[in-house]
C-alpha positions as CSV (number, residue, x, y, z in Angstrom):
1,X,-11.4,-11.7,0.0
2,X,-8.8,-13.6,1.9
3,X,-6.4,-11.6,4.1
4,X,-3.7,-9.8,2.2
5,X,-0.5,-9.9,3.9
6,X,2.4,-7.5,4.2
7,X,4.7,-10.5,3.4
8,X,3.3,-13.7,1.9
9,X,6.2,-16.3,2.8
10,X,4.1,-19.3,1.8
11,X,3.9,-18.1,-1.8
12,X,7.5,-17.4,-1.9
13,X,8.6,-20.6,-0.5
14,X,6.1,-22.5,-3.0
15,X,8.0,-20.7,-5.9
16,X,11.5,-22.4,-4.7
17,X,9.9,-25.3,-3.0
18,X,11.9,-27.9,-5.1
19,X,15.2,-25.9,-4.4
20,X,14.5,-25.9,-0.6
21,X,13.6,-29.5,-0.3
22,X,16.7,-30.6,-2.3
23,X,18.8,-28.2,0.0
24,X,17.2,-29.8,3.0
25,X,18.2,-33.4,1.7
26,X,21.6,-32.3,1.2
27,X,22.4,-31.0,4.3
28,X,20.9,-34.1,6.2
29,X,23.3,-36.1,3.8
30,X,26.1,-34.0,4.7
31,X,25.5,-34.2,8.3
32,X,27.7,-31.1,9.2
33,X,25.2,-28.8,10.5
34,X,27.3,-25.9,11.9
35,X,30.4,-26.0,9.6
36,X,29.1,-27.3,6.6
37,X,29.9,-26.8,2.9
38,X,26.8,-24.5,2.2
39,X,28.1,-21.8,4.7
40,X,31.4,-21.2,2.5
41,X,29.6,-21.5,-0.7
42,X,27.3,-18.8,0.4
43,X,30.0,-16.4,1.8
44,X,31.9,-16.8,-1.7
45,X,28.8,-16.3,-3.6
46,X,27.4,-13.2,-1.6
47,X,30.7,-11.3,-1.6
48,X,30.6,-11.8,-5.4
49,X,27.1,-10.5,-5.6
50,X,27.9,-7.7,-3.4
51,X,31.1,-6.8,-5.0
52,X,32.9,-7.1,-1.6
53,X,36.5,-8.6,-0.8
54,X,34.8,-11.1,1.9
55,X,32.0,-12.3,3.8
56,X,31.3,-13.9,6.9
57,X,28.2,-15.8,7.6
58,X,26.6,-15.3,11.2
59,X,23.4,-16.3,13.0
60,X,21.4,-13.0,12.7
61,X,21.5,-9.4,11.5
62,X,21.7,-8.1,15.1
63,X,24.7,-10.6,15.6
64,X,26.3,-9.1,12.5
65,X,26.0,-5.6,13.8
66,X,27.4,-6.7,17.3
67,X,30.5,-8.6,15.7
68,X,30.8,-5.4,13.5
69,X,31.2,-3.1,16.4
70,X,33.8,-5.7,17.9
71,X,35.8,-5.7,14.6
72,X,35.7,-1.9,14.5
73,X,37.3,-1.8,17.9
74,X,34.4,0.0,19.7
75,X,34.8,0.3,23.3
76,X,32.7,1.7,26.4
77,X,32.6,5.6,26.2
78,X,32.8,5.7,22.2
79,X,30.3,7.6,20.6
80,X,28.4,6.2,17.3
81,X,26.2,8.3,15.3
82,X,23.1,6.8,13.7
83,X,19.5,7.9,12.6
84,X,16.8,8.2,15.2
85,X,14.2,6.5,12.9
86,X,15.2,2.8,12.9
87,X,14.4,-0.5,14.4
88,X,15.9,-1.4,18.0
89,X,18.2,-4.0,16.6
90,X,20.4,-1.1,15.1
91,X,21.5,0.6,18.4
92,X,21.0,-2.4,20.6
93,X,24.4,-4.0,19.8
94,X,26.5,-0.8,20.0
95,X,24.8,-0.1,23.5
96,X,25.8,-3.7,24.5
97,X,29.4,-2.7,23.7
98,X,29.0,0.4,25.9
99,X,29.0,3.1,23.3
100,X,26.8,6.2,23.5
101,X,24.6,6.9,20.6
102,X,24.3,10.3,19.0
103,X,21.0,10.5,17.1
104,X,20.8,12.1,13.7
105,X,17.3,13.3,12.6
106,X,16.0,11.6,9.2
107,X,14.8,13.0,5.9
108,X,11.1,13.2,5.0
109,X,11.7,12.4,1.3
110,X,13.2,9.0,2.0
111,X,12.9,8.1,5.7
112,X,16.8,8.1,6.0
113,X,19.4,9.5,8.0
114,X,19.9,13.2,7.2
115,X,23.5,13.2,5.8
116,X,23.7,16.9,6.5
117,X,23.0,16.4,10.2
118,X,26.1,13.9,10.8
119,X,28.9,16.3,11.0
120,X,27.6,18.6,13.8
121,X,27.1,15.4,15.9
122,X,30.9,14.6,15.6
123,X,32.9,15.0,18.9
124,X,36.5,14.0,20.0
125,X,34.8,10.7,21.2
126,X,33.0,9.9,18.0
127,X,34.4,6.8,16.5
128,X,31.9,5.5,14.0
129,X,28.9,6.5,11.8
130,X,26.2,3.8,11.5
131,X,23.9,4.3,8.5
132,X,20.7,2.3,8.1
133,X,18.9,1.3,4.8
134,X,15.5,2.0,6.0
135,X,12.9,0.0,4.2
136,X,15.4,-1.0,1.6
137,X,17.1,2.0,0.3
138,X,20.5,3.5,0.9
139,X,21.1,7.0,1.9
140,X,23.6,9.3,-0.1
141,X,26.6,7.0,0.6
142,X,29.3,9.4,-0.9
143,X,28.2,12.2,1.5
144,X,28.5,10.0,4.6
145,X,31.8,8.4,3.4
146,X,33.2,12.0,2.8
147,X,32.4,13.2,6.2
148,X,33.8,10.0,7.8
149,X,37.2,10.2,5.8
150,X,37.3,14.0,6.9
151,X,37.2,12.8,10.6
152,X,38.9,9.7,10.4
153,X,35.7,7.6,11.3
154,X,34.7,4.2,10.6
155,X,31.7,3.5,8.7
156,X,29.1,0.7,9.3
157,X,26.1,0.0,7.1
158,X,22.9,-1.6,8.7
159,X,21.5,-3.1,5.3
160,X,19.4,-5.6,7.1
161,X,16.3,-4.6,4.9
162,X,18.4,-3.8,1.8
163,X,19.8,-6.9,0.5
164,X,20.0,-6.4,-3.4
165,X,19.7,-2.6,-3.1
166,X,22.1,-0.6,-5.2
167,X,23.7,3.0,-4.9
168,X,25.0,4.5,-8.3
169,X,25.0,1.3,-9.9
170,X,26.8,-0.7,-7.3
171,X,25.2,-3.3,-5.0
172,X,25.1,-2.7,-1.3
173,X,27.9,-4.6,0.7
174,X,30.8,-2.7,-0.9
175,X,30.7,0.7,0.5
176,X,31.1,1.0,4.2
177,X,34.3,-0.4,6.1
178,X,31.6,-3.2,7.4
179,X,28.3,-3.9,6.2
180,X,25.8,-6.0,8.1
181,X,22.9,-8.0,6.6
182,X,20.0,-9.9,7.9
183,X,18.6,-12.9,6.1
184,X,15.6,-13.3,8.5
185,X,12.5,-14.7,6.9
186,X,10.8,-11.6,5.8
187,X,13.8,-10.0,4.4
188,X,14.4,-9.7,0.5
189,X,16.7,-12.7,0.9
190,X,15.2,-14.6,3.7
191,X,16.2,-18.0,5.4
192,X,13.8,-20.0,7.2
193,X,15.2,-19.2,10.5
194,X,17.8,-16.9,11.8
195,X,20.8,-15.9,9.9
196,X,22.9,-12.9,8.7
197,X,26.4,-11.8,7.5
198,X,28.9,-9.1,7.5
199,X,30.8,-8.0,4.2
200,X,34.0,-6.0,4.1
201,X,37.9,-6.6,3.8
202,X,39.3,-10.0,4.4
203,X,40.8,-8.6,7.5
204,X,37.7,-7.7,9.0
205,X,35.7,-10.9,7.9
206,X,38.4,-13.1,9.4
207,X,38.2,-11.2,12.8
208,X,34.5,-11.8,12.5
209,X,35.0,-15.6,12.0
210,X,37.2,-15.8,14.9
211,X,34.9,-14.0,17.3
212,X,31.8,-16.0,16.0
213,X,33.7,-19.4,16.9
214,X,34.5,-18.7,20.6
215,X,37.8,-16.8,19.6
216,X,39.0,-19.6,17.4
217,X,39.9,-19.5,13.6
218,X,38.2,-22.2,11.6
219,X,40.4,-25.0,10.8
220,X,43.2,-24.1,13.3
221,X,42.6,-26.9,15.7
222,X,40.1,-27.5,18.6
223,X,42.0,-25.9,21.4
224,X,43.6,-23.0,19.4
225,X,41.4,-19.9,21.3
226,X,43.2,-16.8,20.4
227,X,40.8,-14.4,22.3
228,X,37.3,-14.3,24.0
229,X,34.5,-14.7,21.5
230,X,31.1,-15.8,21.2
231,X,29.0,-18.8,20.0
232,X,27.8,-17.3,16.6
233,X,28.3,-20.1,14.4
234,X,25.9,-20.2,11.5
235,X,23.7,-22.9,10.5
236,X,24.4,-24.8,7.5
237,X,20.8,-25.5,6.7
238,X,19.8,-21.8,6.7
239,X,22.7,-21.0,4.2
240,X,21.7,-24.0,1.9
241,X,18.1,-22.4,1.9
242,X,19.7,-19.0,1.0
243,X,21.5,-20.6,-1.9
244,X,18.4,-22.0,-3.1
245,X,16.7,-18.4,-3.1
246,X,19.6,-16.4,-4.2
247,X,19.3,-17.0,-7.9
248,X,15.8,-15.5,-7.5
249,X,16.5,-12.4,-5.6
250,X,16.8,-9.9,-8.3
251,X,13.4,-11.2,-9.8
252,X,11.6,-10.9,-6.5
253,X,12.9,-7.2,-5.9
254,X,12.0,-6.3,-9.3
255,X,8.5,-7.5,-8.7
256,X,8.3,-5.6,-5.5
257,X,9.4,-2.5,-7.3
258,X,6.8,-2.7,-9.7
259,X,4.1,-3.0,-7.0
260,X,5.6,0.0,-5.1
261,X,5.6,2.1,-8.3
262,X,1.8,1.3,-8.9
263,X,1.2,2.6,-5.2
264,X,3.1,5.7,-5.8
265,X,1.1,6.6,-8.8
266,X,-2.3,5.7,-7.3
267,X,-1.7,7.1,-3.7
268,X,0.0,10.2,-4.4
269,X,-2.2,13.0,-3.3
270,X,-4.4,10.5,-1.3
271,X,-1.8,10.1,1.3
272,X,0.5,12.6,3.0
273,X,3.7,11.2,1.6
274,X,4.6,8.2,-0.5
275,X,8.2,6.5,-0.3
276,X,10.6,8.2,-3.0
277,X,13.3,6.6,-4.6
278,X,16.2,8.9,-4.8
279,X,18.3,9.6,-7.8
280,X,21.1,7.0,-8.4
281,X,19.4,4.4,-6.1
282,X,17.8,1.1,-6.6
283,X,14.9,0.7,-3.7
284,X,14.1,-2.8,-2.9
285,X,11.0,-1.9,-1.1
286,X,11.5,-4.3,1.6
287,X,8.6,-2.4,3.2
288,X,6.3,0.1,1.6
289,X,5.5,2.8,4.3
290,X,3.4,5.8,3.4
291,X,2.7,8.8,5.9
292,X,-1.0,9.2,6.6
293,X,-3.7,11.3,8.4
294,X,-5.7,9.6,11.0
295,X,-3.2,6.7,10.9
296,X,-4.7,4.4,13.7
297,X,-8.2,4.9,12.2
298,X,-7.1,3.9,8.8
299,X,-5.3,0.9,10.1
300,X,-8.3,-0.4,11.9
301,X,-10.5,0.3,8.9
302,X,-8.0,-1.8,6.5
303,X,-8.0,-4.5,9.0
304,X,-11.7,-4.7,9.1
305,X,-11.5,-5.1,5.2
306,X,-8.8,-8.1,5.7
307,X,-5.9,-6.1,4.9
308,X,-2.9,-6.4,6.9
309,X,-1.2,-3.1,7.6
310,X,1.6,-2.4,10.2
311,X,3.2,0.6,12.2
312,X,6.7,0.0,11.7
313,X,9.2,1.9,14.2
314,X,6.7,4.2,15.9
315,X,8.9,5.3,18.6
316,X,12.2,7.3,18.3
317,X,15.1,5.3,19.6
318,X,16.2,8.0,22.3
319,X,12.6,7.6,23.9
320,X,13.7,4.1,25.3
321,X,14.9,4.7,28.9
322,X,17.7,2.3,28.3
323,X,19.1,4.1,25.3
324,X,21.3,7.0,25.4
325,X,21.3,10.8,24.5
326,X,17.9,12.2,25.5
327,X,16.4,15.6,24.9
328,X,17.3,16.1,21.2
329,X,15.4,17.6,18.5
330,X,14.1,15.5,15.6
331,X,11.2,17.1,14.0
332,X,11.2,14.8,11.1
333,X,11.5,11.6,13.0
334,X,8.8,12.8,15.1
335,X,6.5,13.3,12.0
336,X,7.4,9.9,10.7
337,X,6.8,7.9,13.7
338,X,3.1,9.5,14.1
339,X,2.3,9.0,10.4
340,X,3.8,5.9,9.0
341,X,1.9,2.9,8.2
342,X,3.2,-0.2,6.0
343,X,1.1,-1.8,3.2
344,X,1.2,-5.0,1.7
345,X,3.8,-5.0,-1.2
346,X,5.5,-8.2,-2.0
347,X,6.6,-10.2,-5.2
348,X,3.5,-12.3,-5.2
349,X,0.8,-9.8,-4.6
350,X,-1.7,-10.0,-7.5
351,X,-3.0,-6.9,-9.4
352,X,-6.5,-7.6,-8.1
353,X,-5.4,-7.5,-4.4
354,X,-3.4,-4.4,-4.7
355,X,-6.2,-2.9,-6.6
356,X,-8.5,-3.8,-3.6
357,X,-6.0,-2.0,-1.2
358,X,-5.7,1.0,-3.2
359,X,-9.6,1.2,-3.5
360,X,-10.2,0.8,0.3
361,X,-7.5,3.6,1.2
362,X,-9.5,5.8,-1.3
363,X,-12.8,4.9,0.1
364,X,-11.4,5.7,3.9
365,X,-10.5,9.2,2.9
366,X,-13.2,9.9,0.7
């Protein structure tokens, strides 16, 4: 059998190839590569899709978090609370801002931040709560917003893996003060290169636009720099590609969900834990990660059977020497990182290939 991949980007592109080719030709004809019309069109359509007031396109999800921290007014010495189990791109921007990260443990059920652990981490230096939609599902946002309101804290949602996810019927992007998205190639809505955005109020998004254009508001004149900023100008071509894919996003997600549900049915009781969709959520299953015994042996076995499987985020963030707040107790995070393994689960995975993956996992444990 040909290699079964975690993500099959070629088949996804083939599905929308005509739209991608048209987008490419139109951008060449427009010849406005950094401030072209497709950026604004995407910002309008994405804010409408998310139900947010506004949107600012940026060059990556990491840049989106960094700009979000600036917009939130975070400064050296400020404390930010976030989950210990995440990807380096989540804390990295805030460390560059000079913040101290306070790590909350995760929950076993959904691998997300333990909402009940947040409040005891708050001090008089705490300025923001950054929650991460790990693997494509939101945590209990109402609980987090309640704690934030009680302590007058800003909320930032790292929705990098969760384009199209929903909480209580509403789409991700309209809950936190600022939401950061990634549109990297493997994401639910993926460009063919780097791109991302923030959603939030018009005030926050205008501030983000200014920071991403060297401190200049678009359209204000070439030399009207209002503050120090960055070169985070989005690429017109990437947003033309995203616009070609956006009408298909919900279909792609629903297909991933069906594959995930089948895994849940077939692997429950075979592996230690299957990812659960919490009540009132709509999990996109950007990644399908199970917890397993003999993880490294299973990975090598599946690779020998031509099945790609990856160990996502197998080190707690506080273990890195350059990150802050050491010597903390996170038993759930410790278990997740020792047992997690991601399986192929994408919109174009055939029933036969999924059956083969399930069969090989059962054979290994038999």
